[in-house]
C-alpha positions as CSV (number, residue, x, y, z in Angstrom):
1,M,-0.1,-3.2,-23.3
2,S,-2.7,-1.3,-25.4
3,N,-4.5,-4.4,-26.6
4,I,-4.5,-8.2,-26.1
5,Q,-5.3,-10.3,-29.1
6,Q,-8.4,-12.4,-28.7
7,T,-8.9,-15.8,-30.3
8,T,-12.0,-18.1,-30.6
9,N,-11.4,-20.1,-27.4
10,S,-14.7,-20.4,-25.6
11,T,-13.5,-19.8,-22.0
12,R,-11.2,-17.0,-21.2
13,A,-7.9,-17.7,-19.4
14,L,-6.2,-15.6,-16.7
15,G,-3.3,-13.7,-18.3
16,L,-1.4,-10.9,-16.5
17,V,-1.9,-10.6,-12.8
18,T,-1.0,-7.4,-11.0
19,T,-1.4,-5.7,-7.6
20,G,-0.7,-2.2,-9.1
21,Q,1.5,0.5,-7.7
22,P,0.9,2.7,-4.6
23,C,0.8,6.4,-5.5
24,S,-0.9,9.6,-4.6
25,D,-3.1,11.9,-6.7
26,G,-5.1,15.0,-6.4
27,A,-4.0,17.0,-3.3
28,G,-2.3,13.9,-1.8
29,V,-4.9,11.2,-1.8
30,Q,-3.3,7.8,-1.2
31,L,-4.4,5.1,-3.7
32,T,-3.3,2.1,-5.7
33,R,-3.0,2.5,-9.5
34,L,-3.8,-0.7,-11.2
35,I,-4.0,0.5,-14.8
36,G,-2.0,3.5,-16.0
37,N,1.3,2.7,-14.4
38,N,4.7,1.4,-15.5
39,E,3.6,-2.2,-15.5
40,L,0.3,-1.8,-17.3
41,S,0.2,1.5,-19.2
42,M,-3.4,0.9,-20.5
43,L,-5.8,-1.8,-21.5
44,D,-7.5,-0.3,-24.5
45,P,-10.0,1.4,-24.0
46,F,-9.2,1.6,-20.3
47,L,-6.7,4.3,-19.6
48,M,-6.5,4.1,-15.8
49,L,-7.9,2.3,-12.8
50,D,-7.4,3.6,-9.3
51,V,-8.6,2.0,-6.1
52,F,-8.7,4.2,-3.0
53,Q,-9.2,2.6,0.4
54,S,-8.4,4.1,3.8
55,S,-9.8,4.7,7.2
56,K,-7.2,7.3,7.9
57,P,-8.5,10.8,7.2
58,Q,-5.0,12.1,6.3
59,D,-5.0,9.7,3.4
60,Y,-8.0,11.2,1.7
61,L,-9.2,14.5,3.2
62,A,-7.3,16.7,0.7
63,G,-9.4,15.1,-2.0
64,F,-9.2,16.1,-5.7
65,P,-9.6,19.9,-6.0
66,S,-10.7,21.5,-9.3
67,H,-9.0,20.0,-12.3
68,P,-9.8,19.7,-16.0
69,H,-10.5,16.8,-18.3
70,R,-10.9,16.4,-22.1
71,G,-11.2,13.4,-24.4
72,F,-12.3,10.6,-22.2
73,E,-14.7,9.4,-19.5
74,T,-14.3,9.0,-15.8
75,V,-16.3,6.4,-13.8
76,T,-16.5,6.7,-10.1
77,Y,-17.9,3.8,-8.1
78,M,-18.1,3.9,-4.3
79,L,-18.1,1.0,-1.9
80,A,-17.8,3.0,1.4
81,G,-17.9,6.6,2.3
82,H,-19.2,9.7,0.3
83,M,-17.6,11.8,-2.4
84,R,-18.9,15.2,-3.4
85,H,-18.4,16.5,-7.0
86,K,-18.8,19.9,-8.4
87,D,-18.1,21.3,-11.9
88,N,-17.9,24.5,-13.9
89,A,-21.2,23.8,-15.6
90,G,-23.1,24.0,-12.3
91,N,-23.5,20.3,-11.6
92,E,-23.1,19.1,-8.0
93,G,-23.9,15.9,-6.1
94,V,-22.7,13.3,-3.7
95,I,-21.7,9.7,-4.7
96,S,-22.5,7.3,-1.8
97,P,-21.9,3.6,-1.3
98,Y,-22.8,1.5,-4.4
99,G,-23.6,4.7,-6.3
100,V,-21.9,5.5,-9.6
101,Q,-21.1,8.5,-11.6
102,W,-20.2,8.0,-15.3
103,M,-18.9,11.4,-16.5
104,T,-18.2,12.0,-20.2
105,A,-15.7,14.9,-20.2
106,G,-15.8,15.2,-24.0
107,R,-14.6,18.6,-25.2
108,G,-13.8,19.8,-21.7
109,I,-14.9,20.2,-18.1
110,V,-13.4,21.4,-14.9
111,H,-14.5,19.6,-11.7
112,S,-13.6,18.7,-8.2
113,E,-14.1,15.5,-6.2
114,M,-13.9,16.0,-2.4
115,P,-14.6,13.5,0.4
116,E,-17.9,14.3,2.1
117,Q,-16.7,13.0,5.5
118,E,-13.9,13.7,8.0
119,S,-13.5,10.2,9.4
120,G,-14.3,6.6,8.6
121,L,-13.6,4.3,5.7
122,L,-13.5,5.8,2.2
123,K,-13.3,3.1,-0.5
124,G,-14.0,3.1,-4.2
125,F,-12.7,3.1,-7.7
126,Q,-12.1,5.5,-10.5
127,L,-11.8,4.2,-14.0
128,W,-10.8,6.2,-17.1
129,V,-12.4,5.1,-20.3
130,N,-11.1,6.5,-23.6
131,L,-13.4,8.1,-26.2
132,P,-13.1,7.4,-29.9
133,K,-11.6,10.1,-32.0
134,K,-14.9,11.2,-33.5
135,H,-16.5,11.7,-30.1
136,K,-13.6,13.3,-28.1
137,M,-15.1,16.8,-28.5
138,T,-18.7,15.8,-27.7
139,D,-20.5,17.9,-25.2
140,P,-19.8,17.0,-21.5
141,H,-22.5,15.1,-19.7
142,Y,-23.2,12.9,-16.7
143,Q,-24.9,9.7,-15.9
144,E,-25.2,9.5,-12.1
145,F,-27.2,6.9,-10.1
146,P,-27.6,6.2,-6.4
147,A,-27.4,2.6,-5.1
148,D,-31.2,2.1,-5.3
149,K,-31.1,2.9,-9.1
150,V,-28.4,0.4,-9.9
151,A,-29.8,-2.9,-11.2
152,V,-29.1,-5.8,-8.8
153,E,-29.6,-9.4,-10.0
154,K,-30.2,-11.8,-7.1
155,R,-28.7,-15.3,-7.6
156,A,-30.2,-18.5,-6.4
157,D,-27.1,-19.3,-4.4
158,G,-27.4,-16.1,-2.4
159,G,-25.0,-14.1,-4.4
160,E,-25.7,-11.0,-6.4
161,I,-24.6,-9.0,-9.4
162,R,-24.7,-5.2,-9.4
163,V,-24.9,-4.2,-13.0
164,I,-23.6,-0.7,-13.8
165,S,-23.4,-1.2,-17.5
166,G,-23.8,-4.1,-19.9
167,R,-26.1,-7.0,-19.5
168,T,-25.9,-10.3,-17.6
169,D,-26.6,-13.6,-19.3
170,N,-29.9,-13.6,-17.4
171,G,-31.0,-10.3,-19.0
172,T,-30.3,-7.8,-16.2
173,T,-29.3,-4.6,-17.9
174,G,-27.1,-1.8,-16.4
175,V,-28.4,1.7,-15.9
176,V,-25.5,3.4,-17.7
177,V,-25.9,3.7,-21.5
178,N,-22.7,3.9,-23.5
179,H,-22.5,3.4,-27.2
180,Y,-18.8,4.3,-27.6
181,V,-17.2,1.1,-26.4
182,K,-20.2,-0.9,-25.2
183,P,-18.8,-1.5,-21.8
184,T,-19.6,-4.1,-19.2
185,Y,-19.1,-3.0,-15.6
186,M,-20.4,-5.3,-12.8
187,Q,-19.7,-6.0,-9.2
188,V,-20.2,-9.7,-8.6
189,T,-20.6,-11.2,-5.0
190,L,-20.5,-14.9,-4.6
191,P,-20.8,-17.4,-1.7
192,E,-18.2,-20.1,-1.2
193,N,-18.1,-22.8,-4.0
194,A,-20.5,-20.8,-6.3
195,H,-20.0,-21.0,-10.0
196,F,-20.2,-17.8,-12.2
197,S,-20.4,-17.5,-16.0
198,Q,-20.8,-14.5,-18.2
199,S,-20.7,-14.1,-22.0
200,I,-18.5,-11.3,-23.3
201,A,-17.6,-10.2,-26.8
202,E,-14.5,-12.0,-28.2
203,E,-12.9,-8.7,-29.2
204,D,-13.3,-7.1,-25.8
205,N,-10.4,-6.4,-23.4
206,T,-11.5,-7.7,-20.0
207,F,-10.3,-7.6,-16.5
208,I,-11.4,-8.7,-13.0
209,Y,-10.4,-6.8,-9.8
210,M,-10.7,-8.8,-6.6
211,I,-12.4,-6.8,-3.9
212,S,-12.3,-9.7,-1.5
213,G,-12.0,-13.5,-1.4
214,S,-10.4,-15.9,-3.9
215,I,-11.6,-17.3,-7.3
216,Q,-10.4,-19.9,-9.8
217,I,-10.7,-18.8,-13.4
218,G,-11.0,-20.7,-16.7
219,D,-10.2,-24.3,-17.7
220,E,-6.7,-24.0,-16.0
221,N,-8.2,-23.0,-12.7
222,K,-5.8,-20.3,-12.1
223,T,-6.3,-18.3,-8.8
224,L,-7.0,-14.6,-8.3
225,V,-7.1,-13.3,-4.8
226,E,-8.0,-10.1,-2.9
227,N,-6.5,-6.9,-4.2
228,Q,-5.3,-8.5,-7.4
229,L,-6.3,-7.4,-11.0
230,G,-6.3,-10.1,-13.6
231,I,-6.6,-9.7,-17.4
232,L,-8.7,-12.3,-19.0
233,I,-7.6,-13.4,-22.5
234,N,-8.9,-15.4,-25.4
235,G,-12.5,-16.3,-25.6
236,S,-16.1,-15.3,-25.4
237,N,-17.0,-16.5,-21.9
238,V,-15.9,-15.8,-18.4
239,D,-16.1,-18.9,-16.2
240,L,-15.0,-19.1,-12.6
241,V,-15.6,-20.6,-9.2
242,A,-15.4,-18.9,-5.8
243,N,-12.9,-20.7,-3.5
244,K,-14.5,-18.8,-0.6
245,A,-17.0,-15.9,-0.2
246,S,-15.8,-13.4,-2.8
247,S,-16.6,-10.1,-4.4
248,F,-15.0,-8.6,-7.6
249,L,-15.4,-6.2,-10.4
250,L,-15.8,-7.6,-13.9
251,V,-15.1,-4.9,-16.5
252,S,-14.9,-5.3,-20.3
253,A,-15.1,-3.2,-23.5
254,K,-14.1,-3.2,-27.1
255,P,-10.7,-1.6,-27.9
256,L,-10.6,1.5,-30.0
257,N,-7.3,0.7,-31.7
258,E,-6.6,4.4,-32.1
259,P,-3.5,6.5,-31.4
260,V,-3.3,7.8,-27.8
261,A,-1.7,11.0,-26.8
262,R,-1.7,11.8,-23.0
263,G,-1.0,15.1,-21.3
264,G,-2.0,15.0,-17.7
265,P,-5.7,15.4,-17.5
266,F,-6.1,15.3,-21.3
267,V,-6.2,12.2,-23.6
268,M,-6.3,12.9,-27.3
269,N,-5.1,11.3,-30.5
270,T,-2.2,13.6,-31.2
271,R,0.3,15.8,-29.2
272,A,-1.0,18.8,-31.1
273,E,-4.5,18.1,-29.8
274,V,-3.2,17.9,-26.2
275,M,-1.4,21.2,-26.6
276,Q,-4.7,22.7,-28.0
277,A,-6.5,21.5,-24.8
278,Y,-4.0,23.3,-22.6
279,S,-4.4,26.4,-24.7
280,D,-8.2,26.2,-24.5
281,L,-8.1,25.8,-20.8
282,Q,-5.9,28.8,-20.4
283,N,-8.3,30.8,-22.5
284,N,-11.3,29.8,-20.4
285,L,-12.9,27.8,-23.3
286,F,-13.8,24.8,-21.0
C-alpha cells in the first residue's frame, strides 16, 4: 500500500486499522512494527513506524549498535526513558521524554542508538520518512530538540497539542523544518468528550496512532483504540471526538510517488543504487 487515493470529501474517514506485528531489531530490541511489515509495507512517504515500549531491561538494553543509513530520514520521538545517539560525524546527544531527533541520513551516515538507562520504562517511536530522488544524496544533518523546545498548544478544554512539525489550525508551528514532504507530526492529548479538528492537505497520506484512550473518527464515527494505527482516507480535514481521555499521534505528508528500492538500512530508487550504497559503505565513503 504505497499510496491511498484521496478525493475531495471534507472529512477524512477511517480506513485500514492495524495493531502491527511484534518483532525485534537492532541487537534484539523488542518492538511493534506498524508500518513496514507484511500487512502494511509502506504508506508513501512513510517507510516504517516502530513503537518500542517495555519496563523489562532485557527487552531494550542491547539497543541499536552502529549501523548505516542512506536515502531517507529517521525520526525518533520519546515518551519515556532516554536514548543516546552517536554517529561517525562526531555528533552525540541524548533524547529524553517528549524530545525529538529528526535525522536526515541523505548520502550516508553511521550511527548508534543506545538506551541511556538500565531499568524503568522505555517508550517511544521511530518513523522512517523517504527522501525524494533529487535529495537522497544530500549531506546528512540533524534537527534535534528537547521537550522544552517543542511547541505546545494548550487547548481550552485542558488538552494539548505537541507540534513537532507542521502547523495547527490555530497557528502553532512545529520546530522541525522539512521542505521535502511537508510533514505534519503532532501528539494530541484530549480529555473525555473533547472534539478535535485539523486541516490537512488532500493529497497527503495520513495516519493516527493511539497511544492511549479511544476516539471516534469522521462522519461515520468509527472507533480507534489504544495501540491501534488507523489510516485516514479521503478529505482535507481530520475530525474526531475522544470517547475518554486519549492521546495519539497525528502524522501526515505528501506522497513522493517514486520507485522504492530497499536494501536493509538503505532506501533508494533502484536496486543498482542500493548496491552502490553497500559498496560505498565497504569502502568507508560514509
